[in-house]
C-alpha positions as CSV (number, residue, x, y, z in Angstrom):
1,M,0.0,0.1,-0.1
2,S,1.3,3.2,-1.2
3,T,-0.6,6.5,-2.1
4,P,0.2,9.8,-2.7
5,I,-0.2,11.6,0.2
6,A,-0.3,16.1,0.8
7,D,2.5,17.2,1.9
8,D,1.0,19.4,4.7
9,A,-0.5,16.5,6.1
10,I,2.9,15.6,7.5
11,F,2.4,19.1,9.5
12,T,-1.3,18.0,10.0
13,S,-1.3,14.9,11.3
14,K,-1.0,13.4,15.4
15,P,1.8,11.6,16.3
16,F,1.3,7.9,16.7
17,S,2.8,5.8,19.5
18,F,4.6,3.0,19.1
19,I,5.7,0.6,21.8
20,V,8.9,-1.3,21.2
21,E,11.0,-3.2,23.6
22,G,8.7,-0.9,26.8
23,K,10.1,2.3,24.3
24,P,7.9,4.8,23.1
25,L,9.2,5.9,19.1
26,Y,6.8,8.3,17.3
27,A,5.8,9.1,14.1
28,H,3.1,10.9,11.9
29,A,0.0,8.8,12.0
30,A,-0.6,10.0,8.2
31,L,2.6,8.6,6.7
32,V,2.9,5.8,8.4
33,S,-0.8,4.5,7.1
34,N,0.1,5.7,3.7
35,C,3.2,3.3,3.6
36,S,0.6,-0.2,4.9
37,E,-2.3,-1.1,5.2
38,P,-2.7,-3.1,8.7
39,F,-0.8,-0.2,10.0
40,S,-3.8,1.9,9.0
41,R,-6.0,0.1,10.5
42,M,-4.6,0.3,13.8
43,I,-4.6,4.2,13.4
44,K,-7.5,5.2,12.0
45,G,-9.9,1.8,12.8
46,H,-11.8,0.7,15.6
47,L,-9.2,-1.1,17.1
48,S,-8.3,-0.4,20.2
49,E,-4.7,1.4,19.3
50,A,-6.9,4.1,16.9
51,Q,-8.8,4.6,20.5
52,Q,-5.9,4.6,22.4
53,G,-3.2,6.5,20.6
54,F,-0.7,4.0,20.6
55,A,0.4,0.6,19.7
56,V,2.5,-1.7,21.4
57,L,4.4,-3.9,18.8
58,D,5.6,-7.4,20.5
59,D,6.8,-8.6,17.4
60,V,9.6,-6.4,16.1
61,D,12.9,-5.1,17.3
62,E,13.8,-0.9,18.2
63,S,16.3,-1.0,15.9
64,T,14.8,-2.0,13.2
65,F,11.4,-0.1,13.8
66,T,13.3,2.9,14.4
67,G,15.0,1.9,10.4
68,F,11.0,1.8,9.8
69,I,10.4,5.2,11.0
70,R,14.0,6.4,9.7
71,W,12.6,5.0,6.2
72,I,9.5,6.9,6.3
73,Y,11.3,10.1,6.2
74,S,14.3,9.7,4.0
75,K,12.9,6.1,2.0
76,D,16.5,4.6,3.1
77,Y,17.3,2.7,6.8
78,P,20.9,2.6,7.9
79,S,22.4,-0.9,8.0
80,R,23.3,-2.1,11.0
81,E,27.0,-2.4,12.8
82,H,29.6,-4.9,12.0
83,Y,31.0,-6.3,15.3
84,V,35.5,-6.8,15.7
85,E,35.9,-10.2,18.0
86,P,39.6,-9.4,19.4
87,K,42.3,-11.2,17.8
88,D,44.9,-13.2,20.3
89,E,48.1,-12.2,19.7
90,G,50.4,-14.5,17.5
91,E,47.0,-15.7,15.8
92,K,47.2,-16.1,12.4
93,V,45.4,-13.7,9.8
94,G,42.2,-15.9,8.3
95,E,42.2,-16.8,4.5
96,A,39.2,-16.4,2.4
97,A,37.2,-19.2,2.4
98,A,37.4,-19.7,-1.3
99,T,41.8,-20.0,-1.1
100,T,40.8,-23.0,0.3
101,A,37.8,-25.1,-0.4
102,E,39.9,-26.5,-3.6
103,D,41.9,-28.3,-1.5
104,E,39.9,-28.9,1.5
105,G,37.0,-30.7,-0.7
106,W,33.8,-30.2,0.5
107,G,33.2,-32.6,3.0
108,W,30.7,-34.6,4.2
109,G,32.3,-38.2,3.0
110,N,32.9,-38.7,-0.4
111,W,30.2,-36.8,-1.7
112,G,31.4,-34.1,-3.8
113,K,34.6,-34.7,-3.4
114,K,37.0,-33.4,-6.3
115,D,39.7,-35.1,-8.0
116,K,42.5,-32.9,-8.9
117,K,44.2,-34.7,-11.3
118,K,41.0,-34.5,-13.2
119,K,40.2,-31.1,-12.3
120,K,39.2,-28.6,-14.8
121,K,41.0,-25.3,-15.5
122,T,38.0,-23.4,-15.8
123,E,36.6,-24.0,-12.8
124,P,37.7,-20.3,-11.5
125,A,36.1,-19.2,-14.1
126,V,33.2,-20.9,-13.9
127,K,32.9,-19.3,-9.7
128,G,33.5,-16.3,-11.7
129,Y,30.8,-16.5,-14.0
130,L,28.3,-16.7,-11.0
131,R,29.6,-14.8,-8.9
132,E,29.3,-12.2,-11.7
133,S,25.5,-13.2,-12.2
134,F,24.4,-13.0,-8.8
135,V,26.5,-9.5,-8.3
136,S,24.5,-8.2,-11.5
137,E,21.3,-10.0,-11.0
138,Q,18.6,-6.9,-10.4
139,R,16.1,-7.9,-8.1
140,N,14.1,-4.7,-8.4
141,T,13.6,-4.0,-11.7
142,E,10.6,-1.8,-13.1
143,N,11.6,0.4,-9.7
144,P,15.7,0.3,-8.6
145,F,16.6,1.6,-5.4
146,T,19.4,4.1,-5.6
147,I,21.3,1.9,-2.0
148,A,24.1,3.9,-0.1
149,P,27.3,2.4,-0.5
150,A,27.8,-0.6,2.2
151,R,31.0,-1.4,3.7
152,A,32.6,-4.4,2.5
153,N,34.4,-6.9,5.0
154,K,38.5,-6.6,5.3
155,A,39.3,-9.4,7.8
156,P,37.3,-12.6,9.7
157,E,37.7,-11.0,13.4
158,E,34.9,-8.8,11.4
159,D,31.7,-10.6,12.2
160,Y,28.6,-9.1,9.8
161,T,26.2,-11.7,11.1
162,E,24.2,-8.5,13.0
163,V,24.4,-6.6,9.5
164,F,22.7,-10.0,7.3
165,L,20.1,-10.2,9.9
166,G,19.7,-6.7,10.3
167,H,18.2,-6.4,6.5
168,A,16.5,-10.3,7.1
169,R,14.2,-8.5,10.4
170,M,13.6,-5.4,7.9
171,Y,12.6,-7.6,5.0
172,I,10.7,-9.4,7.4
173,F,8.7,-7.0,9.0
174,A,7.6,-5.1,5.9
175,E,6.0,-8.3,5.0
176,K,4.2,-8.7,7.5
177,Y,3.0,-5.0,7.9
178,D,2.4,-5.0,4.1
179,I,4.9,-2.0,3.1
180,Q,6.3,-3.7,-0.2
181,P,8.5,-1.0,-1.2
182,L,10.6,-1.4,2.0
183,K,11.0,-4.7,1.4
184,K,12.2,-4.7,-2.3
185,L,14.7,-2.3,-0.3
186,A,15.8,-4.9,2.4
187,L,16.0,-7.6,-0.3
188,Q,18.4,-5.6,-2.3
189,K,20.6,-4.5,0.2
190,L,21.0,-7.9,1.9
191,Q,21.7,-9.1,-1.8
192,H,24.6,-5.8,-2.1
193,Q,25.9,-6.6,1.3
194,L,26.3,-10.7,0.2
195,A,27.3,-9.0,-3.2
196,I,31.0,-7.2,-1.8
197,H,31.1,-9.7,1.2
198,T,34.5,-12.0,1.3
199,L,33.7,-15.7,3.0
200,Y,36.7,-15.9,5.1
201,I,36.3,-20.3,6.1
202,E,36.2,-18.2,10.2
203,R,32.8,-16.5,9.6
204,V,31.3,-19.3,7.6
205,G,29.0,-19.6,10.5
206,D,27.6,-16.2,10.1
207,I,26.5,-17.2,6.7
208,F,24.4,-20.6,8.5
209,T,22.5,-17.8,11.0
210,L,21.4,-16.1,8.2
211,L,19.8,-19.1,6.5
212,R,18.6,-20.2,9.8
213,Y,16.9,-16.8,10.6
214,V,15.3,-16.4,6.8
215,Y,13.7,-20.2,6.6
216,A,12.1,-20.2,9.9
217,N,10.3,-16.9,9.4
218,T,9.6,-17.2,5.9
219,A,7.2,-19.8,3.9
220,E,7.4,-21.1,0.1
221,S,5.6,-18.5,-2.2
222,A,2.3,-20.3,-3.4
223,S,3.7,-18.1,-7.5
224,G,7.4,-20.0,-6.3
225,Q,10.2,-19.9,-4.8
226,E,10.3,-16.8,-2.2
227,D,12.2,-14.2,-3.0
228,M,14.9,-13.8,0.1
229,R,15.2,-17.7,-0.4
230,A,16.0,-17.5,-3.9
231,M,18.0,-14.6,-3.7
232,L,19.9,-16.6,-0.9
233,M,20.1,-20.0,-2.8
234,H,21.7,-18.1,-5.6
235,Y,24.7,-16.9,-2.7
236,I,25.0,-20.7,-2.0
237,G,25.4,-21.7,-5.2
238,V,28.2,-18.7,-5.9
239,E,29.9,-20.0,-2.3
240,M,28.6,-23.6,-3.1
241,A,32.1,-24.8,-1.7
242,N,33.5,-23.1,0.5
243,L,30.1,-23.2,2.4
244,V,28.8,-27.7,2.4
245,K,31.9,-28.3,3.5
246,D,30.8,-27.4,7.0
247,D,28.4,-30.4,8.6
248,E,26.8,-27.5,10.3
249,M,25.4,-26.9,6.5
250,K,23.8,-30.3,7.0
251,E,23.0,-30.0,10.3
252,L,20.7,-27.2,8.9
253,M,19.6,-29.0,5.8
254,L,17.9,-31.5,8.1
255,E,16.0,-28.7,10.5
256,E,14.9,-26.8,7.3
257,P,13.1,-29.3,4.8
258,D,12.6,-26.3,2.8
259,L,16.3,-25.4,2.5
260,L,17.2,-28.8,1.5
261,S,14.7,-29.0,-0.8
262,D,15.7,-25.9,-2.7
263,F,19.6,-26.5,-2.5
264,L,18.7,-29.8,-4.4
265,K,16.7,-27.2,-7.4
266,M,19.8,-25.2,-7.1
267,F,22.4,-27.8,-7.2
268,A,20.6,-29.7,-10.2
269,N,20.7,-26.5,-11.9
270,R,23.6,-25.5,-11.5
271,V,24.8,-29.5,-13.1
272,N,23.0,-29.1,-16.1
């Protein structure tokens, strides 16, 4: 839901209060109701929230909701901050997973194990093509957004879990409250972040945390694969050799049958 709104509506609209994690957060009622049908019913309908002038939201964290308020006024929201883990003295600098995957194989026994003698010289070119296709894929072709530059990670001590989850949570929030432009923006921002991300061996768990959250909070679309799931499966296709050698990937697939199903479909398409 998104219809043109008169400029003076911002100044004549009363602030509406949302209680998030026990803290009151305010936004112009007209702007909030204009972008979301569920919020419109909450603010202007016959629900108790409309009568009392505030709503308690138990399904969103403060950072996500303040990002939503920022988006209402600026049509963008800031990414979460990454965390830098303390590094022990004498610890070796980590390597990108892509540089070691060929030496370590894919794991899980002999499934997908590479034969170095028969290794094709075209593998780097194939991986490069897959990454380029992920980087260049535009998931909002009708009305692409101008996205603020994202910061790329530079070392394995940099934990980007919250950066990834911040976009995923915004996407889930926008899906629940039917805010389609924000949903598309969150998807595009996450894809952009992953596209410039260097996957270090020490940090593959960050990707598993993201996958676990997304598959636990989204459902398969009746018209096809859900958008966030489809984007992440494309990313797995790029980094497949780096992810499937970790036992946590197998455990995750056992936890989430939909993830296993999507992976097998992606793998079959890649082989073909």
